[in-house]
C-alpha positions in Angstrom: -3.5 -10.6 -9.9 -4.1 -13.6 -7.3 -6.7 -12.5 -4.6 -4.0 -12.4 -2.0 -2.1 -9.7 -3.8 -5.4 -8.0 -4.5 -6.2 -8.0 -0.8 -2.9 -6.1 -0.1 -2.8 -3.3 -2.3 -6.9 -2.6 -2.5 -6.5 -0.3 0.1 -4.4 1.9 -1.6 -6.8 1.3 -5.0 -9.5 2.6 -2.9 -7.4 5.8 -1.8 -6.4 6.3 -5.2 -9.9 6.3 -6.6 -11.2 8.8 -3.7 -8.6 10.8 -4.6 -9.0 10.6 -8.3 -12.7 11.5 -7.7 -11.7 14.5 -6.1 -9.9 16.0 -8.9 -12.4 15.4 -11.1 -14.9 16.9 -9.0 -13.3 19.7 -8.6 -12.2 20.2 -12.0 -16.2 19.6 -12.8 -16.6 23.2 -10.5 -14.2 25.0 -12.1 -16.4 24.4 -15.2 -19.4 25.3 -14.2 -17.7 28.2 -12.6 -16.4 29.6 -16.0 -19.2 28.5 -18.0 -23.0 27.9 -16.5 -22.5 30.7 -14.2 -21.8 33.4 -16.7 -25.4 32.5 -18.1 -26.6 33.8 -14.5 -25.3 37.1 -14.6 -22.0 36.0 -12.7 -19.5 39.2 -13.4 -15.6 38.5 -13.4 -14.0 40.5 -10.8 -10.4 40.1 -9.7 -11.9 40.2 -6.2 -13.4 36.8 -6.2 -11.3 35.0 -9.1 -7.7 35.3 -7.6 -9.2 33.5 -4.4 -10.5 30.9 -6.4 -7.8 30.5 -8.9 -5.5 30.3 -5.5 -7.5 27.5 -4.2 -7.9 25.6 -7.1 -4.5 25.4 -8.2 -3.5 24.5 -4.5 -6.3 21.9 -4.4 -5.5 20.5 -7.9 -1.6 20.2 -6.8 -2.2 18.7 -3.3 -4.6 16.1 -4.6 -2.3 15.0 -7.6 0.5 15.2 -5.1 -1.3 12.6 -2.7 -2.5 10.3 -5.5 1.5 9.8 -6.6 2.5 9.4 -2.6 -0.4 6.9 -2.4 0.7 5.1 -5.6 4.2 4.9 -4.7 3.5 4.1 -1.3 1.3 0.9 -2.4 3.8 -0.5 -5.0 6.5 -0.2 -2.3 4.4 -2.3 -0.1 3.0 -4.9 -2.6 6.7 -5.2 -3.6 7.7 -5.9 0.4 4.6 -8.3 0.1 6.1 -10.3 -2.4 9.1 -10.4 -0.6 7.6 -11.6 2.6 5.6 -14.1 0.8 9.1 -15.7 -0.7 10.8 -16.1 2.7 11.3 -19.5 4.1 10.1 -20.7 7.6 11.9 -23.1 9.4 9.8 -25.5 12.3 11.0 -27.8 14.6 9.5 -30.7 15.3 10.9 -31.4 18.7 10.1 -28.0 20.4 7.5 -26.4 17.8 9.4 -23.2 17.4 9.1 -21.3 14.3 11.6 -19.1 12.7 12.0 -16.9 9.8 15.4 -16.5 8.2 16.4 -13.2 7.5 19.9 -12.4 6.4 21.3 -15.9 7.7 19.9 -14.9 11.3 16.6 -16.3 12.7 13.8 -14.2 14.0 10.5 -15.7 15.5 7.6 -15.5 12.8 3.9 -16.1 13.6 3.2 -16.0 10.2 4.2 -19.0 8.1 4.3 -18.6 4.3 6.6 -21.8 3.5 7.7 -24.6 5.3 10.9 -26.3 5.8 12.1 -28.6 8.1 15.5 -28.1 10.2 18.2 -30.6 10.2 19.1 -29.6 14.0 16.6 -26.8 15.9 18.5 -23.4 16.8 16.5 -23.1 20.1 17.4 -27.0 21.8 20.1 -28.1 19.3 18.3 -31.5 18.8 18.9 -33.5 15.8 16.0 -33.6 14.0 16.9 -36.0 11.0 19.0 -38.8 12.0 16.0 -40.0 14.5 14.7 -43.4 13.4 11.6 -44.0 11.9 
């Protein structure tokens, strides 16, 4: 993966990593409650177990949902980033305007990934390739 592509998805990977770390931490906390604390005379009671189970399951399901959502959004953003980089930018040498072609129409663009010279400018209608050298 190139540096540009990695920088586009790095925030999503960071958030996914933090969320997965939170899931691992919750599972470690559950292990501590179910194994270690019984050695320190923890007595099972439904008074604390039911709210604990509800909290644990709710937290794990919400974190899993968040990991899934961030992964899907990251993938969609990465796909859109690739499509944006493949668009063609037209530059008028006469007036200096730049356009990006979207479905046959032109839109002013400030980022210029690819360049092509126009035969005539959509703004000033000047024929650009017919001029003498």
